[in-house]
Every structure is written in C-alpha cells, then in structure tokens.
C-alpha positions in Angstrom: -139.1 -176.0 57.5 -139.9 -179.6 56.8 -142.7 -181.4 58.7 -140.0 -183.4 60.5 -138.4 -180.2 61.7 -141.7 -178.7 62.7 -142.6 -181.8 64.8 -139.1 -181.8 66.4 -139.3 -178.1 67.2 -142.6 -178.6 69.0 -141.5 -181.8 70.8 -144.0 -184.0 69.0 -143.0 -187.6 69.1 -143.9 -190.1 66.4 -143.0 -193.4 64.7 -142.4 -193.4 61.0 -142.9 -196.0 58.3 -141.6 -195.3 54.8 -143.4 -197.2 52.1 -144.6 -197.3 48.5 -147.1 -194.7 47.5 -150.4 -195.2 49.3 -153.5 -193.7 47.6 -156.2 -195.5 49.4 -157.1 -196.8 52.9 -156.6 -200.3 51.6 -153.0 -199.3 50.5 -152.2 -198.1 54.0 -153.7 -201.2 55.5 -151.4 -203.3 53.3 -148.2 -201.2 53.6 -148.1 -199.8 57.1 -147.4 -202.0 60.1 -147.6 -199.1 62.6 -150.0 -199.0 65.5 -152.6 -196.4 66.0 -155.9 -195.5 64.4 -155.8 -195.4 60.7 -157.5 -192.4 59.2 -159.6 -191.3 56.2 -159.1 -187.6 55.3 -161.6 -185.7 53.2 -160.8 -182.3 51.8 -164.1 -180.6 51.1 -165.6 -177.4 49.9 -169.0 -175.9 50.3 -171.5 -175.3 47.4 -170.3 -171.7 46.8 -166.6 -172.6 47.1 -166.1 -170.0 49.9 -165.3 -172.5 52.7 -163.0 -175.5 52.9 -162.9 -178.3 55.4 -160.7 -181.1 56.4 -162.7 -183.9 57.8 -160.8 -186.7 59.5 -162.4 -190.0 60.5 -161.4 -193.5 61.3 -160.5 -195.4 58.2 -163.2 -198.0 58.7 -166.1 -195.5 58.5 -168.0 -194.9 55.3 -168.9 -191.2 55.1 -172.1 -190.0 53.5 -171.6 -186.4 52.4 -175.3 -185.6 52.6 -175.4 -186.7 56.2 -172.0 -185.1 56.9 -173.2 -181.7 55.6 -175.4 -181.1 58.6 -172.6 -182.0 61.1 -170.2 -179.5 59.5 -172.8 -176.9 58.4 -171.7 -177.0 54.8 -174.3 -176.6 52.1 -173.9 -179.5 49.6 -170.2 -180.3 50.4 -168.1 -181.8 47.6 -164.5 -182.8 47.2 -162.1 -179.9 46.7 -160.1 -180.0 43.4 -156.4 -180.8 43.2 -155.7 -177.1 42.6 -157.7 -176.0 45.6 -155.9 -178.7 47.7 -152.5 -177.4 46.6 -153.5 -173.8 47.1 -155.0 -174.3 50.6 -152.8 -177.1 52.1 -149.8 -177.2 49.8 -150.1 -180.9 49.1 -151.0 -183.3 46.3 -154.0 -185.7 46.2 -153.2 -188.9 48.1 -151.2 -187.0 50.8 -154.1 -185.4 52.6 -153.8 -185.6 56.4 -154.2 -183.2 59.4 -150.5 -182.6 59.2 -151.1 -180.5 56.0 -152.6 -177.9 58.3 -149.0 -176.8 58.9 -149.3 -175.1 55.4 -152.5 -173.3 56.3 -151.1 -170.2 57.9 -154.2 -168.3 56.7 -156.5 -170.7 58.6 -158.6 -171.0 55.4 -159.4 -174.7 56.2 -161.8 -175.7 59.0 -160.9 -178.9 60.8 -163.5 -181.5 61.8 -162.5 -184.7 63.5 -164.8 -187.6 64.3 -165.3 -188.0 68.0 -164.4 -191.7 67.8 -161.0 -190.9 66.2 -160.3 -188.1 68.7 -160.5 -190.6 71.6 -157.8 -192.8 70.0 -154.5 -193.0 71.9 -152.5 -192.7 68.7 -153.4 -191.8 65.0 -151.7 -192.4 61.7 -151.0 -189.4 59.4 -149.2 -188.9 56.1 -146.3 -186.4 56.6 -147.3 -184.3 53.5 -146.4 -187.2 51.2 -148.1 -190.5 50.6 -144.8 -192.5 50.7 -144.6 -192.4 54.5 -146.9 -192.7 57.5 -146.4 -191.4 61.0 -148.1 -192.7 64.1 -148.5 -189.8 66.5 -149.8 -190.0 70.1 -153.0 -188.1 70.9 -151.1 -185.5 73.0 -148.8 -184.9 70.0 -151.9 -184.2 67.8 -153.1 -181.7 70.4 -149.7 -180.1 70.5 -149.5 -179.9 66.7 -152.9 -178.2 66.4 -152.0 -175.7 69.1 -148.8 -174.9 67.3 -150.6 -174.3 64.0 -153.4 -172.4 65.6 -156.1 -174.7 64.3 -159.2 -175.4 66.4 -160.7 -178.9 66.2 -164.4 -179.3 66.0 -165.6 -182.7 67.1 -168.4 -184.3 65.1 -170.2 -187.6 65.3 -169.9 -189.5 62.0 -172.2 -192.5 62.0 -171.0 -196.0 61.0 -172.6 -196.7 57.7 
C-alpha cells in the first residue's frame, strides 16, 4: 500500500506539492509554497544502539543533541545511519518525516514531537520521498498516528 492509499483509507486529508529533491530545510523553504508548519525531522539512536527515535520540531528551531538527550531520555543520542534508517523506517536520508512511521510495524522507533509544533493547525511532511511535500491538518496527524499505533511524546525543545 502506498502512503497515498494509506492516507485515503484512513480519511486523512492533505494538500500535495511535487518538487525537485529537497535535502534541507532551506530547500523546502525555497521549493514548497504550501501552508502549515515546516518541520525538521531527526532520526536518532542512543549510545548503545538499542533505541531509535524520531524527533520532529519546527524547522526554525536549532536542536542541541546534548540538551535534547534529557528530554528524550537517551544517553548520548547521535544520528542513525542510512542503513538503520532504511531498516527501521524504510526510507532514504532526506525523506525523513513522521509519515515514515507507516513502515514501523514493529514500533521500534519512538516518536517525540516538540510541543510548539504539536499545537500547529497543519504540518508539512515528506510522503516517504523528498520530491514531494504534504500539508496535513493536525487532526489528520492524530488520525495517522492512531492508525499506525504510534504514541506521541511531547517535548519542549528550546529555541537556540
């Protein structure tokens, strides 16, 4: 099932913008005219490599991993490798978004969303590729997470 089919099956509305590959927040800013909060998505692992996390924040926030480690209870978090990303979320680097949780049937990835972003009426997400962006209303995000069985943990990421 494609991500579009999954969203349709679960009655999750969205707006779509197809664009050139976007690898950075600046690329999305330049390429995507959609409304909604732009996001920054960090795929992290703990020091021992036994836990994985997806941390989603507003794109304009700078994230200090040392400060973040206390909020997510990870000892010395670092970025997960491309192999780990593919194994856990079924995507390539550059396409990380909360929609990739559709591929995490084992619930091996913990989801943390910044409280500021969670309060947004609409958020932007890559649909498992970095050549498109979807704008999804907040209730659609909640419906998506319920359908995948992922629990969101809200954290407060300070503005740097």
